[in-house]
TIKE-636634 format. One record per residue: residue number from 1; residue in three letters; z, y, x of N, C-alpha, C in turn. Coordinates in steps of 0.001 Angstrom, whole numbers. Each point is the difference from the previous one (the first is absolute). Example, Ala and Ser with C-alpha at 12.3 -4.5 7.8 and 13.67 -1.06 7.14 Angstrom:
2
+------+------+---------+---------+---------+---------+---------+---------+---------+---------+---------+
: resi : resn :     n_Z :     n_Y :     n_X :    ca_Z :    ca_Y :    ca_X :     c_Z :     c_Y :     c_X :
+------+------+---------+---------+---------+---------+---------+---------+---------+---------+---------+
:    1 :  ALA :    7800 :   -5690 :   13190 :       0 :    1190 :    -890 :       0 :    1200 :     900 :
:    2 :  SER :    -720 :    1050 :    -350 :      60 :    1190 :     820 :     730 :    1090 :    -770 :
+------+------+---------+---------+---------+---------+---------+---------+---------+---------+---------+
***
This chain:
65
+------+------+---------+---------+---------+---------+---------+---------+---------+---------+---------+
: resi : resn :     n_Z :     n_Y :     n_X :    ca_Z :    ca_Y :    ca_X :     c_Z :     c_Y :     c_X :
+------+------+---------+---------+---------+---------+---------+---------+---------+---------+---------+
:    1 :  UNK :   90737 :   19130 :   76321 :    -895 :    1028 :     459 :     603 :    1354 :    -357 :
:    2 :  UNK :    -158 :     972 :     905 :     495 :    1353 :    -257 :    -918 :    1010 :     679 :
:    3 :  UNK :    -305 :    1077 :    -710 :    -816 :    1079 :     554 :     926 :    1134 :     419 :
:    4 :  UNK :    -206 :     514 :    1221 :     831 :    1089 :     524 :    -171 :    1257 :    -856 :
:    5 :  UNK :    1014 :     865 :     -35 :     -81 :    1224 :    -797 :   -1208 :     877 :     338 :
:    6 :  UNK :    -473 :     -29 :    1248 :   -1156 :     814 :     369 :   -1332 :    -641 :    -389 :
:    7 :  UNK :      37 :   -1266 :    -458 :   -1201 :    -697 :    -437 :    -878 :    -519 :    1122 :
:    8 :  UNK :     413 :     192 :    1241 :    -824 :    -415 :    1139 :     308 :   -1430 :     434 :
:    9 :  UNK :    1229 :    -437 :    -206 :     422 :   -1319 :     472 :     350 :    -914 :   -1163 :
:   10 :  UNK :    -272 :   -1276 :     200 :     345 :   -1045 :    -942 :     751 :   -1055 :     796 :
:   11 :  UNK :    1019 :    -576 :    -570 :     739 :   -1076 :     657 :      25 :   -1214 :    -920 :
:   12 :  UNK :    -110 :   -1173 :     600 :     119 :   -1238 :    -755 :    1052 :    -880 :     667 :
:   13 :  UNK :     768 :    -676 :    -804 :    1007 :    -955 :     480 :    -317 :   -1327 :    -669 :
:   14 :  UNK :      -9 :   -1072 :     787 :    -481 :   -1238 :    -571 :     839 :   -1235 :     220 :
:   15 :  UNK :    -422 :   -1040 :    -679 :     656 :   -1293 :      95 :    -208 :    -642 :    1372 :
:   16 :  UNK :    -928 :     557 :     789 :    -249 :    -516 :    1348 :     882 :     687 :    1049 :
:   17 :  UNK :    1056 :     692 :    -449 :     992 :     661 :     865 :    -569 :    1209 :     741 :
:   18 :  UNK :   -1080 :     578 :    -470 :    -601 :    1124 :     706 :      43 :    1289 :    -824 :
:   19 :  UNK :      99 :    1097 :     731 :    -174 :    1335 :    -565 :   -1266 :     534 :     647 :
:   20 :  UNK :    -927 :     463 :    -831 :   -1236 :     572 :     522 :    -109 :    1448 :    -457 :
:   21 :  UNK :    -463 :     845 :     925 :    -226 :    1410 :    -282 :   -1515 :     225 :     -32 :
:   22 :  UNK :    -458 :     683 :   -1040 :   -1421 :     222 :    -213 :    -294 :    1494 :     -53 :
:   23 :  UNK :   -1125 :     393 :     566 :    -497 :    1368 :    -120 :    -887 :      37 :   -1245 :
:   24 :  UNK :     403 :     767 :    -999 :    -762 :      64 :   -1245 :   -1383 :     618 :     232 :
:   25 :  UNK :    -112 :    1154 :     698 :   -1328 :     584 :     198 :    -969 :    -903 :     772 :
:   26 :  UNK :     522 :    -736 :     994 :    -842 :    -878 :     819 :    -162 :   -1396 :    -591 :
:   27 :  UNK :     823 :    -342 :    -986 :     -11 :   -1316 :    -645 :     128 :   -1137 :    1010 :
:   28 :  UNK :     992 :     163 :     919 :     216 :   -1050 :    1004 :    1480 :    -116 :     338 :
:   29 :  UNK :     355 :   -1161 :     483 :    1361 :    -252 :     456 :     185 :     637 :    1376 :
:   30 :  UNK :    1123 :     709 :     186 :     229 :     669 :    1282 :    1200 :    -565 :     759 :
:   31 :  UNK :     872 :    -728 :    -684 :    1162 :    -589 :     676 :     545 :   -1150 :    -842 :
:   32 :  UNK :     654 :    -940 :     707 :     614 :   -1139 :    -675 :    1225 :    -417 :     791 :
:   33 :  UNK :    1039 :    -407 :    -703 :    1183 :    -533 :     657 :     561 :   -1133 :    -842 :
:   34 :  UNK :     702 :    -896 :     648 :     622 :   -1132 :    -695 :    1497 :     236 :    -159 :
:   35 :  UNK :     543 :    -558 :   -1051 :    1439 :      51 :    -256 :     498 :   -1426 :    -183 :
:   36 :  UNK :    1286 :    -157 :     -52 :     576 :   -1321 :    -231 :      52 :    -259 :   -1498 :
:   37 :  UNK :    -670 :   -1016 :    -442 :      29 :    -378 :   -1402 :   -1036 :     723 :    -847 :
:   38 :  UNK :    -105 :    -453 :   -1238 :    -959 :     535 :    -968 :     380 :    1431 :    -366 :
:   39 :  UNK :   -1010 :     860 :    -114 :     207 :    1391 :    -397 :    -422 :     155 :   -1453 :
:   40 :  UNK :     795 :     733 :    -777 :    -264 :      52 :   -1443 :    -258 :    1397 :    -543 :
:   41 :  UNK :     313 :    1048 :     756 :    -220 :    1356 :    -520 :     -95 :    1003 :    1139 :
:   42 :  UNK :    -614 :    1157 :    -311 :     -43 :    1086 :     974 :    -105 :    1326 :    -751 :
:   43 :  UNK :     526 :    1039 :     637 :       3 :    1318 :    -614 :      60 :    1071 :    1076 :
:   44 :  UNK :    -809 :    1046 :    -156 :      -7 :    1114 :     949 :    1092 :     990 :    -347 :
:   45 :  UNK :     616 :     578 :    1032 :     984 :    1057 :    -175 :    -646 :    1363 :     174 :
:   46 :  UNK :     723 :    1043 :    -332 :    -515 :    1370 :      58 :    -347 :     443 :    1424 :
:   47 :  UNK :     670 :    -554 :     997 :    -244 :     388 :    1394 :   -1070 :    -863 :     671 :
:   48 :  UNK :    -669 :    -858 :    -767 :   -1061 :    -840 :     548 :     450 :   -1352 :     495 :
:   49 :  UNK :    1253 :    -352 :    -218 :     491 :   -1307 :     421 :    -315 :   -1032 :   -1082 :
:   50 :  UNK :     -72 :   -1256 :     404 :    -294 :   -1081 :    -930 :    1178 :    -957 :     -43 :
:   51 :  UNK :     539 :    -227 :   -1176 :    1063 :    -983 :    -204 :    -641 :   -1271 :    -544 :
:   52 :  UNK :     341 :   -1135 :     598 :    -561 :   -1286 :    -409 :    1149 :    -961 :    -274 :
:   53 :  UNK :     -19 :    -618 :   -1157 :    1031 :    -959 :    -374 :    -521 :   -1419 :      99 :
:   54 :  UNK :     842 :    -873 :     511 :    -389 :   -1395 :     138 :    1178 :    -917 :    -200 :
:   55 :  UNK :    -256 :   -1290 :      83 :    1055 :    -973 :    -225 :    1066 :      19 :    1088 :
:   56 :  UNK :    -275 :     637 :    1134 :     976 :      92 :    1088 :     613 :    1377 :     147 :
:   57 :  UNK :    -330 :     931 :    -902 :     605 :    1321 :      74 :    -992 :    1127 :    -188 :
:   58 :  UNK :     431 :    1175 :     413 :    -786 :    1219 :    -142 :    -455 :     473 :    1373 :
:   59 :  UNK :   -1257 :     391 :     102 :    -584 :     487 :    1233 :    -452 :    1448 :    -223 :
:   60 :  UNK :     125 :     827 :    1022 :    -421 :    1393 :     -87 :    -973 :     272 :    1144 :
:   61 :  UNK :   -1199 :     481 :    -353 :   -1042 :     261 :     983 :    -373 :    1482 :     -28 :
:   62 :  UNK :    -357 :     520 :    1164 :    -548 :    1352 :     100 :   -1397 :    -128 :     594 :
:   63 :  UNK :    -994 :     515 :    -705 :   -1364 :     -59 :     493 :    -241 :    1171 :     919 :
:   64 :  UNK :    -241 :    -274 :    1281 :    -242 :    1043 :     985 :   -1489 :     277 :      68 :
:   65 :  UNK :    -381 :    1220 :    -279 :   -1438 :     323 :      -8 :    -333 :     997 :    1081 :
+------+------+---------+---------+---------+---------+---------+---------+---------+---------+---------+
***
């Protein structure tokens, strides 16, 4: 789990191969995507991108709002 620097977005990466994006103010999931293999970590970058690490490599996501 990682909270974006602006505090508005939360991201979760899970053992079910999914990355979910959550709106903190609305307390709801707004997007989900699947990756290959189990995901074990995630971290937001300064420009709003999300890096996700998994057993098959590193994924980089940009949340378009």
